[in-house]
Every structure is written in structure tokens, then in C-alpha cells.
C-alpha positions as CSV (number, residue, x, y, z in Angstrom):
1,Q,-5.8,19.2,-1.8
2,V,-5.2,15.3,-0.4
3,R,-2.6,14.4,1.7
4,L,-1.7,10.5,2.4
5,V,0.4,9.4,5.3
6,E,2.4,6.1,5.9
7,S,3.4,4.8,9.5
8,G,4.0,1.5,10.2
9,G,7.2,0.2,9.1
10,G,10.4,-0.5,11.0
11,L,13.0,-2.9,11.0
12,V,12.0,-7.0,11.8
13,Q,13.7,-10.1,11.0
14,A,12.9,-12.3,8.6
15,G,9.9,-14.5,9.5
16,G,8.5,-11.6,11.3
17,S,5.2,-9.1,10.4
18,L,4.0,-5.9,10.0
19,R,1.3,-4.3,9.2
20,L,1.3,-1.0,7.9
21,S,-1.1,2.5,7.5
22,C,-2.6,4.6,5.4
23,V,-4.7,7.8,6.3
24,A,-6.4,10.1,4.4
25,S,-6.9,13.3,5.1
26,G,-7.8,16.5,2.4
27,R,-11.2,14.6,1.3
28,T,-12.5,10.5,2.5
29,I,-11.5,7.9,0.7
30,S,-14.9,5.6,-0.1
31,S,-15.1,5.8,-3.7
32,Y,-11.2,6.0,-4.8
33,A,-9.1,3.0,-5.7
34,M,-6.0,3.0,-3.6
35,G,-2.9,0.7,-4.0
36,W,0.7,0.0,-2.3
37,F,3.9,0.6,-3.9
38,R,7.7,-0.3,-2.8
39,Q,11.0,1.1,-3.9
40,V,14.5,-0.5,-3.1
41,R,17.0,2.6,-3.6
42,G,18.3,2.9,-7.5
43,K,15.6,0.1,-8.1
44,E,11.6,1.1,-9.8
45,R,8.9,1.7,-8.0
46,E,7.1,-1.5,-8.4
47,F,3.1,-2.7,-7.9
48,V,3.2,-4.4,-3.8
49,A,-1.3,-4.3,-4.1
50,A,-4.0,-2.9,-4.7
51,I,-8.0,-2.0,-3.2
52,S,-11.3,-1.5,-4.7
53,Y,-13.1,1.6,-3.9
54,S,-15.7,-1.1,-1.7
55,G,-12.8,-3.1,-0.9
56,T,-14.2,-6.5,-2.0
57,T,-11.8,-6.9,-4.9
58,T,-7.8,-7.1,-4.0
59,Y,-5.3,-8.1,-6.9
60,Y,-1.4,-8.3,-5.3
61,A,1.3,-9.0,-7.1
62,D,2.6,-12.4,-7.7
63,S,6.1,-11.3,-5.1
64,V,3.2,-11.2,-2.0
65,K,0.8,-13.6,-2.8
66,G,-1.2,-15.3,-0.4
67,L,1.4,-13.5,2.4
68,F,0.3,-10.0,2.3
69,N,-3.2,-8.4,3.4
70,I,-4.6,-5.5,1.4
71,S,-7.8,-3.9,3.2
72,R,-9.4,-0.4,3.9
73,D,-11.5,0.8,7.1
74,N,-13.4,3.8,4.8
75,A,-15.5,5.4,7.6
76,K,-11.5,5.9,9.2
77,N,-10.2,7.6,5.6
78,M,-8.3,4.2,6.5
79,M,-6.1,1.4,4.3
80,Y,-3.7,-0.9,6.0
81,L,-1.0,-3.6,4.7
82,Q,-0.5,-6.8,6.5
83,M,2.5,-8.2,5.7
84,N,3.4,-11.9,7.0
85,S,6.3,-14.1,6.7
86,L,8.3,-11.2,5.8
87,K,12.2,-11.4,3.7
88,P,15.0,-9.3,3.6
89,E,13.9,-9.0,-0.3
90,D,10.5,-7.5,1.0
91,T,12.9,-4.4,2.6
92,A,12.1,-1.1,0.6
93,V,9.7,2.2,1.2
94,Y,6.6,1.6,0.6
95,Y,4.4,4.1,-0.8
96,C,0.3,4.4,0.0
97,A,-1.3,5.3,-3.5
98,S,-4.8,6.5,-4.3
99,D,-6.4,6.9,-7.4
100,G,-8.2,10.4,-8.3
101,S,-10.9,9.9,-9.9
102,S,-14.0,9.1,-7.7
103,W,-15.6,5.9,-8.9
104,G,-12.8,4.7,-11.0
105,P,-11.4,0.9,-12.2
106,D,-11.5,-1.4,-9.2
107,I,-8.5,-2.1,-9.6
108,L,-4.9,-0.3,-11.0
109,V,-2.0,-1.8,-10.9
110,R,0.5,1.2,-13.1
111,E,2.4,3.9,-11.0
112,Y,0.5,6.8,-13.5
113,E,-3.1,5.4,-12.7
114,Y,-2.6,6.6,-9.5
115,T,-2.5,10.3,-8.8
116,Y,-1.6,10.5,-5.2
117,W,1.3,9.5,-2.6
118,G,2.2,9.3,1.0
119,Q,5.8,10.2,1.3
120,G,6.9,6.1,2.1
121,T,7.5,4.0,5.3
122,Q,10.8,2.8,5.6
123,V,10.4,-1.5,5.9
124,T,13.7,-3.4,6.4
125,V,13.7,-7.2,7.1
126,S,16.7,-8.7,8.4
127,S,17.8,-12.0,8.1
């Protein structure tokens, strides 16, 4: 069974930075596309960023492009989301997700395309 666990969330002032981490267990992630989503209570989960299994291709939501950076370290079975210049509207629970099929499409942006999900980590940006 694949398990994803996020960490690194917390409270930060507007303009600050946070680095989220996602560690996978149960299988190696090196052949699976992965991504980050976020959800505000009462709203739908939204796509934030995606990364190919090799890490060479990335894709971002327009709202975070140029501010957030997604990366992965397959040797450590980990994925990261570096978030800079945070704004109050970035406040949400952030989830990491993994494709269920190996060597699939490089980039997945839709929630239903992902099979495995973490439990989420809260990010709160104060104004």
C-alpha cells in the first residue's frame, strides 16, 4: 500500500516562504508523476503544481507560477513544494498526490488522474 505524508506546513506572514515535503512509502516514486493540490474549507480542491517522474518537466497553476517551485528527489522518495512570496489567499490545506500507473503521462493536473493522496498539511498566511 502506498502512503504519502506531507509536512512543512504552518503559519507564516504574507511575503514569507515555506517548504512543503512529501515522503512516500510502500513503493519507489521514481516512475510516477506527482503533484500538489490545495483546498480551502468549503471549496473544491485545486491544482497547484505537477512534476514528471524524472523531475525534468514541471507545470504550475497560473496563480502560483513564478512563486512556487516543485521538485523531487527520487533517491529519497520525496517531493517538495517551495512556496515564496506567500499571500493570504494561499492559505489552504496542501495535499501531495501520486499517479497510480508507472511511466504514465508526464504531467497530471486533474484531481481524478491521481490515485494516491496524503492527509494534507495546513498552510496559513497571515496579512
